[in-house]
C-alpha positions in Angstrom: 107.7 232.6 203.3 106.2 235.5 203.8 104.7 236.3 207.1 101.7 235.3 208.4 99.1 238.4 208.3 96.0 235.8 210.3 95.2 237.5 213.7 94.5 234.6 215.9 95.1 236.1 219.5 92.7 237.3 221.1 88.7 237.4 220.3 87.0 240.8 219.6 85.1 240.6 222.9 88.3 240.0 224.6 89.7 243.1 223.2 86.9 245.4 224.2 87.2 244.0 227.8 91.1 244.7 228.3 89.8 248.5 228.3 88.6 248.0 231.9 91.7 247.3 234.3 91.6 244.3 236.0 93.4 246.5 239.1 90.4 248.8 238.8 88.1 246.0 238.6 89.6 245.0 242.1 89.7 248.0 243.9 86.1 248.4 243.7 85.4 244.7 244.9 87.2 245.5 247.5 85.5 248.5 248.4 81.7 247.1 248.2 82.7 243.9 249.3 81.3 242.7 246.1 83.0 239.5 246.7 81.6 238.5 250.2 80.2 235.0 250.6 81.0 234.0 247.1 82.5 230.7 246.3 83.2 230.9 242.5 81.2 233.6 240.8 83.3 236.1 240.8 82.7 240.1 240.6 84.5 239.8 237.4 83.0 236.8 236.0 79.5 238.9 236.7 80.2 241.8 235.0 82.1 239.5 231.9 78.4 237.3 231.8 76.7 240.6 231.5 78.7 242.4 229.0 77.8 239.5 227.1 74.5 239.5 227.8 74.3 243.0 227.0 76.4 243.1 223.5 74.5 239.9 222.3 71.6 241.4 223.3 70.2 238.4 225.1 66.7 238.7 226.7 66.6 235.8 229.1 68.7 234.0 231.0 69.0 230.8 229.2 69.8 232.8 226.3 73.0 233.7 228.3 73.8 230.7 229.9 73.2 228.7 226.5 75.4 230.9 224.5 78.0 230.9 226.6 78.2 227.2 227.0 78.2 227.2 222.8 81.3 229.7 223.1 83.5 227.9 226.4 86.4 227.6 224.2 86.2 230.8 222.6 85.7 232.6 226.6 88.5 231.0 228.1 90.5 233.4 227.3 88.5 236.1 229.3 89.2 234.4 232.3 86.7 232.6 233.3 87.2 229.6 234.5 83.4 228.1 234.1 80.1 229.5 232.7 77.5 230.2 235.3 74.4 228.4 235.6 71.1 230.1 234.9 70.5 230.1 239.1 73.7 231.4 239.9 73.4 234.2 237.5 70.0 235.0 238.9 71.2 234.8 242.4 74.2 237.2 241.6 71.8 239.4 239.9 69.7 240.2 243.0 72.4 240.2 246.0 75.3 242.1 244.4 75.6 245.1 245.0 74.9 247.9 242.1 77.0 250.3 243.3 80.3 248.4 242.3 79.0 248.4 238.5 77.7 252.4 238.9 81.4 253.4 240.1 83.2 251.1 237.4 81.1 253.3 235.0 82.3 256.6 236.3 86.1 255.8 236.9 86.2 254.3 233.5 85.1 257.4 232.1 87.2 259.5 233.9 89.8 257.0 232.7 89.2 257.8 228.9 87.6 260.9 229.0 89.5 262.8 232.2 88.8 263.9 235.1 87.3 267.7 235.2 89.5 270.3 236.1 88.7 273.5 239.0 88.0 275.5 236.4 86.7 275.5 232.6 87.2 279.4 232.4 88.9 280.3 228.6 87.9 277.0 226.9 86.2 276.8 224.3 82.6 276.9 224.4 81.8 273.3 223.2 84.2 271.7 226.1 82.3 273.4 228.9 79.0 272.5 227.7 77.1 270.2 229.8 73.4 269.1 229.1 70.9 267.8 232.2 67.9 265.6 230.9 66.8 262.7 232.1 65.0 259.3 230.8 62.3 256.6 231.4 62.5 253.3 231.0 59.2 251.3 231.0 59.4 248.1 233.0 57.1 244.7 232.8 56.4 244.9 236.9 55.3 247.5 239.7 59.0 246.7 240.8 59.6 250.3 240.5 57.4 253.3 241.3 56.3 255.1 238.3 54.6 258.0 237.0 51.5 257.6 234.3 47.7 256.4 234.7 46.6 253.1 235.9 45.2 250.2 233.6 42.3 248.6 233.4 43.8 246.3 235.9 43.8 248.8 239.0 48.0 248.5 238.3 50.7 250.7 236.4 53.8 249.4 235.4 56.7 250.7 236.6 59.8 252.5 235.4 63.5 253.4 236.0 64.6 256.8 235.5 68.1 257.6 234.8 68.9 261.4 236.1 71.9 262.2 233.1 74.7 264.8 233.0 76.0 264.9 229.4 79.2 266.9 228.4 78.5 268.1 224.9 81.8 266.8 223.6 82.1 263.1 224.7 78.4 262.2 224.1 78.8 260.3 227.0 76.9 260.5 230.6 79.7 261.7 233.2 77.3 261.7 235.6 74.4 259.3 236.2 71.7 258.4 238.6 69.3 255.4 238.4 66.1 256.1 240.7 62.3 255.5 240.4 60.5 256.7 238.2 58.4 258.8 240.0 61.6 260.6 241.1 61.6 264.7 240.9 64.4 266.0 238.4 65.2 268.8 240.9 65.9 267.0 243.2 69.5 265.5 241.5 70.4 269.4 240.0 72.3 269.4 243.6 74.0 266.1 243.2 75.9 267.6 239.8 79.3 269.1 240.2 80.6 271.2 238.2 83.9 273.3 237.6 83.7 277.3 237.9 82.7 278.2 233.9 81.0 275.3 233.4 77.6 275.9 230.5 74.4 274.2 231.9 71.7 273.3 229.4 68.1 272.0 230.7 64.3 272.3 229.5 62.0 274.0 231.4 61.1 271.2 233.8 63.9 271.7 235.5 62.8 274.4 238.3 64.9 274.7 241.2 65.8 278.6 241.6 67.5 278.0 244.9 70.4 275.9 243.0 70.2 278.5 239.7 71.2 280.9 242.3 73.9 278.5 244.1 75.1 278.3 240.4 75.2 281.7 239.4 77.3 282.6 242.8 80.2 280.1 241.9 80.5 281.1 238.0 78.8 278.7 236.5 76.2 279.8 233.4 73.1 277.7 232.6 70.4 278.3 230.0 67.0 277.3 229.9 63.7 278.1 229.0 61.3 279.7 230.4 57.8 278.0 232.1 54.5 279.3 231.3 53.8 279.5 234.9 56.9 281.7 236.2 57.0 285.1 237.5 59.2 287.9 236.2 59.7 291.4 235.9 61.0 293.0 233.2 63.5 295.7 234.5 65.2 296.9 230.9 65.3 295.8 227.4 68.5 295.4 225.1 68.8 297.1 221.9 69.1 294.7 219.2 71.2 295.2 215.5 69.4 294.8 212.5 71.8 291.8 212.0 70.5 290.4 215.4 66.9 290.8 213.9 68.0 289.0 210.9 69.0 285.9 212.8 65.8 285.7 214.2 66.3 287.7 217.6 63.1 289.2 218.8 63.7 290.9 222.3 65.9 290.7 224.4 65.6 291.5 228.1 66.4 292.0 231.3 64.2 290.4 233.9 63.9 289.5 237.6 63.2 285.8 237.8 60.8 284.9 240.8 57.8 285.8 243.2 58.5 288.8 245.7 55.7 287.4 248.1 58.4 284.4 248.1 61.2 286.4 248.0 62.1 284.4 251.4 61.4 280.9 250.0 63.4 281.3 247.4 65.9 284.7 246.1 64.7 286.9 243.3 67.6 287.2 240.7 68.3 289.0 238.1 68.7 287.1 234.3 68.1 287.8 230.7 65.4 286.9 228.8 66.0 286.3 224.7 62.8 285.6 222.7 64.1 283.8 219.6 62.0 283.0 216.4 63.2 279.7 214.8 62.2 280.1 211.4 63.0 276.7 210.4 60.0 275.1 212.6 57.9 278.3 212.8 57.8 278.9 216.5 59.0 281.5 218.9 61.0 280.5 222.0 61.6 282.3 225.3 65.2 281.7 226.6 65.9 282.6 230.6 70.1 282.6 231.1 72.3 284.6 233.2 75.1 284.5 231.0 74.7 288.1 229.6 77.8 288.2 228.0 76.9 286.1 225.0 75.1 287.3 221.7 71.2 286.3 221.5 71.6 284.2 219.0 74.5 282.3 220.6 72.1 281.4 223.4 69.4 280.2 221.0 72.1 277.7 219.8 73.2 276.7 223.1 70.1 275.4 224.0 69.7 273.7 220.4 72.7 271.8 221.6 70.6 270.3 224.2 69.3 267.9 221.5 72.2 265.9 221.6 71.3 264.7 225.6 68.2 263.2 223.3 70.2 261.3 220.7 72.2 259.4 223.7 69.3 258.1 224.9 68.1 257.3 221.1 71.5 255.7 220.9 71.6 253.2 223.9 67.9 252.6 223.6 68.3 251.3 220.3 71.9 249.5 220.5 70.8 247.6 223.2 68.3 245.1 224.9 66.2 247.5 227.3 63.2 245.4 226.9 63.5 242.8 228.8 65.3 242.0 231.9 67.1 239.2 233.3 65.7 239.5 236.5 61.9 241.5 238.4 64.4 242.8 241.1 65.0 246.6 241.1 68.8 245.5 242.0 68.7 242.8 238.7 67.5 245.9 236.8 69.9 248.2 237.8 73.1 245.8 237.2 71.7 245.3 233.8 71.6 248.7 233.2 74.8 250.1 234.5 76.5 247.1 232.2 74.2 248.8 229.4 76.0 252.1 230.1 79.2 250.0 230.4 79.6 248.7 227.3 78.0 252.1 225.3 81.5 253.8 226.9 83.8 250.9 225.5 82.4 251.1 221.7 82.3 254.9 222.3 86.1 254.7 223.1 86.7 252.2 219.8 84.6 254.6 217.7 86.5 257.6 218.5 89.8 256.2 217.8 88.7 254.3 214.7 87.4 257.6 213.9 90.9 258.6 213.2 91.1 256.3 210.0 87.4 255.6 209.0 84.0 256.9 210.2 81.4 255.0 211.8 78.0 255.1 212.8 77.2 253.8 216.6 74.4 251.5 215.2 76.6 250.3 212.5 79.7 249.5 215.0 77.4 247.8 217.3 76.0 245.7 215.3 79.0 244.5 213.8 80.5 244.0 217.4 77.6 242.2 218.2 78.3 239.4 215.0 81.7 239.1 215.7 81.9 239.0 219.1 83.8 235.7 219.3 86.0 236.2 215.6 89.7 236.2 216.3 90.9 239.1 214.5 92.4 242.7 214.9 89.0 245.1 215.8 90.7 248.3 215.0 92.5 247.0 211.5 88.6 245.1 211.3 87.2 248.9 211.9 89.8 250.2 209.1 88.9 247.6 206.4 85.9 245.2 207.3 86.4 243.3 203.6 89.8 243.2 203.9 90.7 241.7 207.4 88.4 239.2 206.5 89.3 238.3 203.2 91.7 235.8 204.5 90.2 235.2 207.7 91.5 232.0 209.8 89.4 230.5 212.7 91.4 228.6 215.1 89.0 226.7 216.7 88.3 225.1 213.3 90.8 222.8 214.4 89.0 221.8 217.3 85.5 220.5 215.6 85.1 217.1 215.8 84.4 215.2 212.5 80.9 213.5 212.3 82.3 210.8 210.3 86.2 210.3 211.4 88.3 209.1 208.9 88.9 205.1 209.0 92.3 203.6 208.5 92.7 201.8 205.1 93.4 198.3 206.9 90.2 198.5 208.7 
């Protein structure tokens, strides 16, 4: 008899969870005391429950609990002894420290995408390129203070802001901080730890001259756009070739950025101003940078890479449930956002492995995983050839289904 090709070992959800080492979870539990005063619903159980909610795009506690109860036999493979009740999950969302999930995300990123070296000198441009930006998620109440105008009732909705540092080649956040929506972005630039030789791209909203000077002194290059209110003085004009002008470069200046009258607060620094005309959009841009080595067109191309982080925000907001939250406390909102980032990281790891044989978009991958989260099938083989993998699919849970009309013996 031919060898069976059925894969009935673990459901797809468990194959995703196997990417999270249990020793890492236990170490972070001890570090943050996440299981303190916990009787039955451990941090690992909480993590599995929230990931189930995120991947299934659940919008309420009832959806999570009833969905897990309906799949109780399948969830036995996940190491869960029992499914949580709504009150248990609600209490855990409001009490368990969010720092546990925050550190778990960052350690998983380091595990799969590596630590940053002390220096990135000599690396390819894409390897040392980082993008800085933030995105705000509107909330249903004023639990977190946000910006914007007040409504007719004299109130305004809250919002939580994610300050993100993304490495361009990974398309994943390597550093994230969650704050109320009203927090200024400039406050978080000093928190980004970057190796020597890095290139940081940011929009013109990041106006922290002191941090830009510190980056220049330690060998970190940055590219941004010139603010309309910025004070500068042109000291030299660099020559342009005919090829550079044909690419859209109009001017290449050396300027002193900063107000001399406030030099005791913000040191005046010598930087470069590139005036570039984009033929596609018909707009003129003014880029400012401390890099004097790259060609002007390269500076414009580097800033264009900043759009990747906008695609990252779009990917997360479209593929996961961020319109409804499982709690109205600040801690519950933070937990759900961190688990959303963890779920996105796990799917990205799976996508990178599958892309070696078949390319997938994150939207299609997230939809397939959501539909087959409880399916007993080899995930990688399924992604390489879904039709062939499902052709002879066999569900071991079918043996456990109770018959509505049980067969009676002939003598009855």
